[in-house]
PANU-659875 format. One line per 5 residues: number of its first residue (from 1); for each residue x, y, z of C-alpha. Coordinates in nm, 3 decimals, m for minus. Each point is the difference from the previous one (the first is absolute). Layout:
REM residues N
NUM	X:Y:Z; ...;
REM end
This chain:
REM residues 600
1	m2.142:8.561:2.914; 0.289:0.135:0.191; m0.245:0.176:0.225; m0.206:m0.311:0.050; 0.327:m0.191:0.083;
6	0.110:0.262:0.249; m0.356:0.001:0.145; 0.022:m0.382:0.049; 0.369:0.009:0.143; m0.141:0.273:0.243;
11	m0.272:m0.236:0.104; 0.241:m0.297:0.067; 0.215:0.248:0.205; m0.295:0.109:0.211; m0.098:m0.366:0.047;
16	0.344:m0.074:0.138; 0.002:0.302:0.206; m0.332:m0.106:0.152; 0.139:m0.349:0.083; 0.323:0.147:0.134;
21	m0.209:0.201:0.247; m0.178:m0.310:0.118; 0.332:m0.175:0.062; 0.105:0.272:0.230; m0.290:m0.072:0.219;
26	0.040:m0.229:0.306; m0.039:m0.366:m0.118; m0.243:m0.220:0.181; 0.069:m0.347:0.150; m0.138:m0.316:m0.144;
31	0.038:m0.371:0.017; 0.050:m0.229:m0.320; m0.201:m0.324:m0.003; 0.198:m0.311:m0.003; 0.054:m0.182:m0.343;
36	m0.280:m0.221:m0.133; 0.161:m0.361:m0.040; m0.130:m0.196:m0.300; 0.060:m0.363:0.149; m0.164:m0.122:0.326;
41	0.098:m0.351:m0.045; 0.306:m0.128:m0.162; 0.007:m0.196:m0.320; 0.081:m0.349:m0.011; 0.364:m0.064:0.038;
46	m0.019:m0.262:m0.259; m0.222:m0.011:m0.306; m0.278:m0.246:m0.012; 0.051:m0.303:m0.226; m0.277:m0.175:m0.186;
51	m0.059:m0.362:0.109; m0.237:m0.187:m0.234; m0.049:m0.259:0.284; m0.094:0.257:0.254; m0.172:0.214:m0.230;
56	m0.165:m0.230:m0.254; m0.222:0.148:m0.290; m0.342:0.074:0.160; m0.303:0.202:m0.108; 0.091:0.348:m0.053;
61	m0.145:0.257:0.267; m0.082:0.360:m0.026; 0.213:0.176:0.272; m0.153:0.273:0.215; 0.093:0.374:m0.022;
66	0.019:0.231:0.302; 0.031:0.309:m0.200; 0.067:0.141:m0.352; 0.253:0.285:0.017; 0.048:0.218:m0.334;
71	0.288:0.190:m0.101; m0.106:0.323:0.187; m0.054:m0.166:0.332; 0.261:0.032:0.247; 0.137:m0.330:0.116;
76	0.045:0.146:0.354; m0.365:m0.122:0.042; 0.132:m0.366:m0.024; 0.214:m0.040:0.290; 0.063:0.336:0.196;
81	0.247:m0.020:0.279; 0.013:0.234:0.263; m0.211:0.330:m0.016; m0.273:m0.040:m0.270; m0.012:0.276:m0.254;
86	m0.352:0.157:m0.037; m0.008:0.121:m0.357; m0.276:0.223:0.076; 0.154:0.184:0.297; 0.145:0.344:m0.045;
91	0.293:0.032:0.236; 0.080:0.368:0.061; 0.325:0.133:0.148; m0.176:0.186:0.285; m0.059:m0.322:0.193;
96	0.330:m0.215:0.020; m0.044:m0.372:m0.029; 0.054:m0.236:0.295; 0.361:m0.145:0.050; 0.027:m0.335:m0.143;
101	0.240:m0.288:0.086; 0.299:0.031:m0.216; 0.174:m0.326:0.091; m0.148:m0.187:m0.307; 0.297:0.070:m0.219;
106	0.047:m0.131:m0.354; 0.348:m0.096:m0.135; 0.116:0.221:m0.286; 0.083:m0.169:m0.347; 0.331:m0.140:m0.016;
111	0.256:0.034:m0.268; m0.010:m0.306:m0.211; 0.354:0.059:m0.131; 0.142:0.016:0.373; m0.237:m0.219:0.161;
116	m0.068:m0.356:m0.155; m0.338:m0.167:0.085; 0.012:m0.265:0.265; 0.003:m0.355:m0.103; m0.344:m0.158:m0.006;
121	m0.153:m0.361:m0.049; m0.061:m0.086:m0.354; m0.332:m0.136:m0.097; m0.045:m0.382:0.027; m0.021:m0.193:m0.337;
126	m0.367:m0.015:m0.099; m0.193:m0.305:m0.118; 0.088:m0.094:m0.346; m0.209:0.086:m0.299; m0.192:0.305:0.133;
131	m0.036:0.200:m0.297; m0.016:m0.182:m0.346; 0.019:0.313:m0.191; 0.357:0.060:0.051; 0.077:m0.281:m0.260;
136	m0.111:0.020:m0.354; m0.330:m0.183:m0.068; 0.016:m0.322:m0.181; m0.145:0.034:m0.369; m0.278:m0.265:0.077;
141	m0.141:0.261:0.265; m0.084:0.251:m0.240; m0.358:0.018:m0.082; m0.132:m0.074:m0.362; m0.260:0.284:0.023;
146	0.034:0.318:0.208; m0.365:m0.038:0.123; 0.019:m0.378:0.063; m0.127:m0.098:0.333; 0.218:m0.208:0.222;
151	0.051:m0.381:0.029; m0.045:m0.177:0.328; 0.262:0.062:0.269; 0.008:m0.390:0.056; 0.097:m0.090:m0.364;
156	0.326:m0.151:m0.022; 0.291:0.169:m0.194; 0.079:m0.093:m0.357; 0.281:m0.257:m0.035; 0.340:0.162:m0.020;
161	0.086:m0.154:m0.316; m0.301:0.147:m0.172; 0.086:0.239:m0.284; m0.118:0.356:0.018; m0.269:0.136:m0.240;
166	0.120:0.186:m0.286; 0.059:0.373:0.084; m0.218:0.119:m0.274; m0.285:m0.236:0.060; m0.353:0.098:0.005;
171	m0.231:m0.139:0.281; m0.200:m0.305:m0.068; m0.381:m0.036:m0.078; m0.221:0.306:0.136; m0.274:m0.242:0.126;
176	0.251:m0.259:0.173; m0.080:m0.067:0.366; 0.300:m0.022:0.252; 0.134:m0.345:0.095; m0.075:m0.170:0.311;
181	0.171:0.145:0.295; 0.127:m0.356:0.098; 0.137:m0.083:m0.335; 0.343:m0.152:m0.022; 0.273:0.214:m0.194;
186	0.024:m0.063:m0.369; 0.240:m0.247:m0.128; 0.357:0.126:m0.078; m0.050:m0.069:m0.364; m0.281:0.257:m0.029;
191	0.065:0.232:m0.287; m0.045:0.360:0.023; m0.312:0.167:m0.109; m0.031:0.107:m0.380; 0.104:0.361:m0.033;
196	m0.313:0.045:m0.218; m0.235:m0.116:0.247; m0.305:0.208:0.079; m0.030:0.172:0.353; m0.191:m0.164:0.285;
201	m0.318:0.177:0.148; 0.083:0.290:0.211; m0.308:m0.084:0.203; 0.060:m0.373:0.045; m0.046:m0.099:0.365;
206	0.229:m0.241:0.199; m0.130:m0.322:0.108; 0.110:0.026:0.347; m0.185:0.253:0.222; 0.292:0.072:0.222;
211	0.236:0.076:m0.277; 0.257:0.277:0.070; 0.143:0.225:m0.273; 0.311:m0.065:m0.158; m0.013:0.288:m0.233;
216	m0.099:0.375:0.048; m0.346:0.118:m0.088; 0.160:0.326:m0.121; 0.269:0.103:m0.241; 0.356:m0.085:0.095;
221	0.207:0.271:0.171; 0.173:0.208:m0.274; 0.256:0.246:0.131; 0.227:0.202:m0.256; 0.348:m0.055:0.084;
226	0.156:0.341:0.117; 0.347:0.061:m0.169; 0.303:0.035:0.237; 0.032:0.355:0.130; 0.304:0.194:m0.077;
231	0.220:0.037:0.293; m0.066:0.338:0.143; 0.289:0.265:m0.002; 0.097:0.242:0.249; m0.201:0.316:m0.012;
236	0.145:0.306:m0.178; m0.066:0.359:0.018; 0.058:0.313:0.205; m0.111:m0.172:0.323; 0.255:m0.274:m0.045;
241	0.301:0.216:m0.110; 0.252:0.150:0.262; 0.059:0.387:m0.016; 0.129:0.267:0.228; m0.328:0.138:0.099;
246	m0.172:m0.347:0.075; 0.008:m0.203:0.311; 0.034:m0.384:m0.027; m0.266:m0.200:0.169; 0.043:m0.374:0.019;
251	m0.350:m0.135:m0.039; m0.036:m0.381:0.001; 0.329:m0.055:m0.168; m0.072:0.285:m0.252; 0.196:0.305:m0.016;
256	m0.229:0.287:m0.040; 0.118:0.366:m0.032; m0.215:0.292:0.131; 0.017:0.372:0.054; 0.196:0.073:0.313;
261	m0.103:0.352:0.080; m0.141:m0.112:0.333; 0.320:m0.161:0.104; 0.065:0.112:0.382; m0.285:0.256:m0.035;
266	m0.211:m0.208:0.241; 0.171:0.017:0.357; m0.154:0.000:0.352; 0.183:0.100:0.304; m0.240:m0.133:0.244;
271	m0.321:m0.183:m0.009; m0.227:0.283:0.099; m0.298:0.127:m0.216; 0.184:0.335:m0.105; 0.308:m0.183:m0.110;
276	m0.195:m0.259:m0.203; m0.213:0.285:m0.153; 0.325:0.190:m0.082; 0.133:m0.294:m0.190; m0.314:m0.051:m0.194;
281	m0.006:0.375:m0.092; 0.350:0.013:m0.111; m0.086:m0.295:m0.251; m0.292:0.216:m0.123; 0.229:0.295:m0.068;
286	0.252:m0.213:m0.200; m0.014:m0.130:m0.343; m0.185:m0.326:0.067; m0.213:m0.016:m0.306; 0.261:m0.173:m0.205;
291	0.042:m0.274:0.256; m0.380:m0.046:0.007; m0.021:m0.026:m0.360; 0.291:m0.247:m0.002; m0.206:m0.228:0.251;
296	m0.279:m0.002:m0.245; 0.218:m0.086:m0.300; 0.147:m0.281:0.209; m0.350:m0.139:0.065; m0.091:0.013:m0.361;
301	0.312:m0.152:m0.151; 0.054:m0.282:0.255; m0.378:m0.078:m0.008; m0.017:0.044:0.385; m0.326:m0.039:0.187;
306	m0.069:0.255:0.310; 0.204:m0.212:0.236; 0.302:0.022:m0.259; m0.017:0.383:m0.001; m0.031:m0.014:0.377;
311	0.311:m0.229:0.015; 0.195:0.228:m0.222; m0.088:0.319:0.177; 0.127:m0.167:0.324; 0.332:m0.090:m0.159;
316	0.042:0.327:m0.166; m0.061:0.194:0.311; 0.256:m0.220:0.203; 0.247:0.086:m0.275; m0.079:0.366:0.003;
321	m0.010:0.043:0.377; 0.281:m0.028:0.276; m0.207:m0.178:0.240; m0.312:m0.239:0.046; m0.232:0.246:0.158;
326	0.068:0.281:m0.258; m0.073:m0.259:m0.274; m0.334:m0.070:0.153; m0.095:0.354:m0.031; 0.115:0.011:m0.372;
331	m0.218:m0.310:m0.061; m0.302:0.173:0.140; 0.081:0.304:m0.216; 0.055:m0.208:m0.317; m0.293:m0.222:0.042;
336	m0.225:0.298:0.043; 0.136:0.182:m0.290; m0.070:m0.323:m0.198; m0.364:0.001:0.155; 0.031:m0.293:0.242;
341	m0.171:0.002:0.344; 0.288:m0.019:0.237; 0.056:0.120:0.362; 0.324:0.023:0.198; 0.003:m0.046:0.368;
346	0.244:0.009:0.292; 0.033:m0.277:0.237; m0.092:0.066:0.360; 0.284:m0.218:0.189; 0.290:0.110:m0.244;
351	0.123:0.260:m0.245; m0.113:m0.195:m0.317; m0.197:0.116:m0.294; m0.284:m0.248:m0.138; m0.191:0.016:m0.328;
356	m0.359:m0.120:m0.044; m0.138:m0.055:m0.336; m0.358:m0.077:m0.117; m0.061:m0.328:m0.195; m0.281:m0.101:m0.203;
361	m0.007:m0.369:0.138; 0.067:m0.180:0.327; 0.360:m0.019:0.073; 0.131:m0.264:0.250; 0.275:0.003:0.259;
366	0.033:0.403:0.019; m0.154:0.227:0.257; m0.228:0.253:m0.092; m0.264:0.261:0.104; m0.336:0.081:m0.157;
371	m0.110:0.357:m0.107; m0.305:0.090:m0.210; m0.075:m0.365:m0.058; 0.341:m0.056:m0.152; 0.297:m0.225:0.142;
376	0.337:0.177:0.024; 0.279:m0.267:0.023; 0.366:0.045:0.127; 0.153:m0.214:m0.274; 0.335:0.006:0.134;
381	m0.063:m0.141:0.348; m0.199:m0.296:0.168; m0.003:0.155:0.350; m0.304:0.196:0.132; 0.076:0.304:0.203;
386	m0.114:0.336:0.124; 0.072:0.277:m0.212; m0.055:0.391:m0.058; m0.152:0.131:m0.330; m0.139:0.293:m0.170;
391	m0.383:m0.014:m0.010; m0.026:0.165:m0.349; 0.083:m0.144:m0.349; 0.186:0.163:m0.283; m0.259:0.139:m0.263;
396	0.188:m0.184:m0.259; m0.037:m0.334:0.144; m0.295:m0.159:m0.197; 0.082:m0.368:m0.070; 0.050:m0.328:0.181;
401	0.282:m0.245:m0.095; m0.131:m0.251:m0.250; 0.153:m0.329:0.067; m0.116:m0.166:m0.317; 0.277:m0.103:m0.252;
406	m0.200:0.095:m0.303; 0.325:m0.006:m0.211; 0.308:m0.208:0.040; 0.282:0.212:0.135; 0.283:0.046:m0.251;
411	0.258:m0.119:0.237; 0.223:m0.252:m0.191; 0.337:0.007:0.155; 0.187:m0.310:0.103; m0.153:m0.300:m0.145;
416	m0.031:m0.330:0.204; m0.096:m0.317:m0.188; m0.209:m0.276:0.158; m0.115:m0.336:m0.129; m0.329:m0.165:0.119;
421	m0.116:m0.348:m0.102; m0.296:m0.209:0.105; 0.082:m0.326:0.173; m0.027:m0.201:m0.328; 0.239:0.227:m0.187;
426	m0.278:0.044:m0.264; m0.040:0.374:0.070; 0.308:0.227:0.049; 0.010:0.389:m0.014; 0.319:0.194:m0.005;
431	m0.025:0.362:0.102; 0.219:0.308:0.043; m0.131:0.213:0.289; 0.128:0.357:0.050; 0.162:0.035:0.332;
436	m0.078:0.361:0.017; m0.379:m0.065:m0.040; 0.039:m0.258:0.287; 0.159:0.271:0.231; m0.301:0.232:m0.105;
441	m0.252:m0.279:0.099; 0.190:m0.094:0.298; m0.053:0.369:0.130; m0.356:0.006:m0.028; m0.224:m0.068:0.318;
446	m0.237:m0.260:0.015; m0.343:0.096:m0.167; m0.332:m0.129:m0.111; 0.044:m0.328:m0.214; m0.154:0.199:m0.280;
451	0.318:0.179:m0.047; 0.187:m0.325:m0.072; m0.270:m0.163:m0.197; m0.060:0.291:m0.240; 0.376:0.117:m0.037;
456	0.136:0.031:m0.350; 0.277:m0.265:m0.049; 0.338:0.130:m0.121; m0.033:m0.030:m0.376; 0.323:m0.213:m0.042;
461	m0.099:m0.234:0.283; m0.365:m0.046:m0.139; 0.113:m0.060:m0.350; 0.247:m0.278:0.091; m0.246:m0.190:0.234;
466	m0.300:0.044:m0.224; 0.175:m0.081:m0.326; 0.171:m0.310:0.177; m0.348:m0.134:0.129; m0.238:0.102:m0.280;
471	0.119:m0.295:m0.234; m0.064:m0.244:0.273; m0.361:0.096:0.065; m0.091:0.055:m0.367; m0.252:m0.242:m0.136;
476	m0.081:m0.147:0.346; m0.342:0.023:0.171; m0.025:0.248:0.271; 0.006:m0.248:0.274; 0.330:m0.157:m0.146;
481	0.152:0.329:m0.033; m0.104:0.099:0.352; 0.150:m0.327:0.123; 0.320:0.059:m0.168; 0.054:0.344:0.140;
486	m0.110:m0.102:0.345; 0.247:m0.273:0.004; 0.272:0.231:m0.115; m0.074:0.237:0.288; m0.031:m0.275:0.255;
491	0.320:m0.190:m0.073; 0.213:0.275:m0.168; 0.041:0.216:0.304; 0.148:m0.082:0.327; m0.212:0.060:0.313;
496	0.056:0.200:0.324; m0.208:0.254:0.210; 0.092:0.359:m0.015; 0.097:m0.023:0.381; 0.270:m0.258:m0.100;
501	0.134:0.191:m0.302; m0.025:0.366:0.129; m0.129:0.006:0.336; m0.306:0.197:m0.097; m0.303:m0.039:m0.227;
506	0.096:0.093:m0.368; m0.244:m0.071:m0.271; 0.174:m0.025:m0.345; m0.049:0.160:m0.337; 0.023:m0.228:m0.281;
511	0.374:0.077:m0.080; 0.108:m0.083:0.355; m0.099:m0.368:m0.018; 0.279:m0.036:m0.263; 0.233:0.186:0.212;
516	m0.014:m0.120:0.370; 0.075:m0.371:0.068; m0.328:m0.063:0.193; m0.370:0.105:m0.017; m0.314:m0.081:0.177;
521	m0.377:m0.039:m0.064; m0.115:0.376:m0.086; 0.305:0.023:m0.217; m0.080:m0.310:m0.196; m0.345:0.122:m0.036;
526	0.121:0.333:m0.148; 0.184:m0.196:m0.261; m0.263:m0.253:m0.075; m0.250:0.285:m0.044; 0.222:0.185:m0.225;
531	0.070:m0.305:m0.216; m0.365:m0.122:m0.028; m0.122:0.368:m0.097; 0.267:0.058:m0.265; 0.034:m0.343:m0.161;
536	m0.347:m0.145:0.046; m0.198:0.334:0.007; m0.198:m0.133:0.300; m0.132:0.195:0.315; 0.163:m0.084:0.323;
541	m0.082:0.085:0.363; 0.208:m0.066:0.323; m0.134:m0.210:0.288; 0.116:0.174:0.314; m0.016:m0.255:0.295;
546	0.124:0.082:0.357; 0.357:m0.147:m0.078; m0.007:m0.075:m0.362; m0.067:0.154:m0.343; m0.086:m0.200:m0.311;
551	m0.175:0.083:m0.336; m0.309:m0.097:m0.171; m0.056:0.025:m0.390; m0.327:0.069:m0.204; 0.041:m0.256:m0.287;
556	m0.213:0.026:m0.324; m0.024:m0.376:m0.014; m0.141:m0.230:0.244; 0.277:m0.081:0.255; m0.082:m0.226:0.281;
561	0.135:0.066:0.354; m0.056:0.193:0.316; m0.119:0.353:m0.051; m0.124:0.335:0.116; m0.291:0.204:m0.161;
566	0.076:0.365:m0.057; m0.248:0.232:m0.177; m0.190:m0.301:m0.114; 0.308:m0.153:m0.172; 0.189:m0.328:0.102;
571	0.355:0.048:0.094; 0.192:m0.340:0.026; 0.252:m0.023:0.279; 0.365:m0.009:m0.123; 0.242:m0.003:0.282;
576	0.389:0.080:m0.113; 0.106:m0.112:0.346; m0.177:m0.333:0.017; 0.302:m0.188:m0.139; m0.107:m0.261:m0.248;
581	m0.383:0.062:m0.001; m0.150:0.068:m0.321; m0.249:0.289:m0.048; m0.337:m0.039:0.176; 0.150:m0.127:0.325;
586	m0.017:0.199:0.312; 0.220:m0.081:0.292; m0.208:m0.225:0.233; 0.054:0.226:0.297; m0.154:0.308:m0.194;
591	m0.308:m0.207:m0.154; m0.197:0.109:0.324; 0.148:0.339:0.057; m0.164:0.312:m0.147; 0.230:0.204:m0.231;
596	m0.005:0.373:m0.063; 0.002:0.044:m0.387; 0.227:0.270:m0.128; m0.128:0.089:m0.339; 0.241:0.254:m0.182;
REM end
């Protein structure tokens, strides 16, 4: 075994020696492509408020679809800006790319602690009574039989003084036919039905041919109430305990202690190839494996995705090196040792080192170059430039950064409470959001929408949100429950565009809606999609318009409204930004606009 270990270590050493020899060769000059911007048209400054007079109930329409994009489809196909990336093109380093215009700069994220969002115009008060499901249903509206077909929509309601039927009452005669749709309500003195009465016929047909359903045709939604999560405690263990042989790294508000054998080892006197190769070789000769092992442990114990380990390596390198340029060389070294495809470069117009990393999805707002069909992004800048780079890759670099958040990061420091209520006050959710997690998500570049839709939610936040809403949707039909949830998202969160709040486009993860003061259409769609999938167990797609994002839900019961057909299934439009509109109502300006369907 010792012989095999020694042989493996020798192979690793030989691989590093080979790469160091490549680094000493003259680097070639290339251009980075300018960033791909997500939004071409700005979102509405104000949310659209439903007006029943301007948009009365009409016959539901099937909306047109421009394209259906799956999770594996790069969203850069939707609205590319600047130079289009050809996924099948193999760009080699032997022929430099053309220079690109680098005037299209994108503002960096702001520190939300030091810079508050600009004030915005609050949404106007919507027309009254848009969503009846926010109030508890009157007892008289409950069906006597779960399979009973509806009464006529023109029937007048029962007199207010009428007494409700007995809660244990069994439905009336199975052969009874429904009353006339124009019949007047029963007199107040009507006595409740007998509790021993036999049930009505489930196949009885209504008298009115235009009758609309008042009861679901499927079983009511039943959601198990999730018990409140135990408040997470601070992580413990060797990585979180200070010692003399460890270096403290401040990672998203969490103190992490890692091996410091490489502290001061990486130093470059100048920016020439030999100086950079010497610094890389010095780290190879040092005792670096303990630090690499600590990086792997950090990823495992904090449940970090690949972006998280990239971020940690960047912070650790800055702490262990004396200057930014040496830190970039160490980042390249550590990422290569961890198996990630990364390439350092030297700017042509100044003495500055850059780092490009291969990602598994489209990343917006950051310059990049393409090699062997992969996009390598400069994740610390938004400026395109010319640069010099070694043509060869490290033999250890095998993997791309996976930006998906398959496990909720265990970052629970600095809880911040927020309370969100719908307009009527019937739904209220109080959540404690970890500030450290918000710092982590704030550092992530803008990616495909699949990253936000599919991300696992922090267990404490998820438990609180779902356990609060579950009792409110239990026992309701799918349509009633979906209406309650959409009313909560529509009226429980203040609207503002990302440009107003941040100065740049930033889709939210679910937790971020409960942290920042404002949100826009794609953020609400991400939250509504999460709630419907977890509380109602229904499939949801996103409808991507040129300047708007909405959702559509595939119900098990027959729900009327505007819809799209995806894979032979009907998805009813549910727009969480159409303030006051119930499910099934698409914004009038988008009824004749083809949407791209994002099915994740």
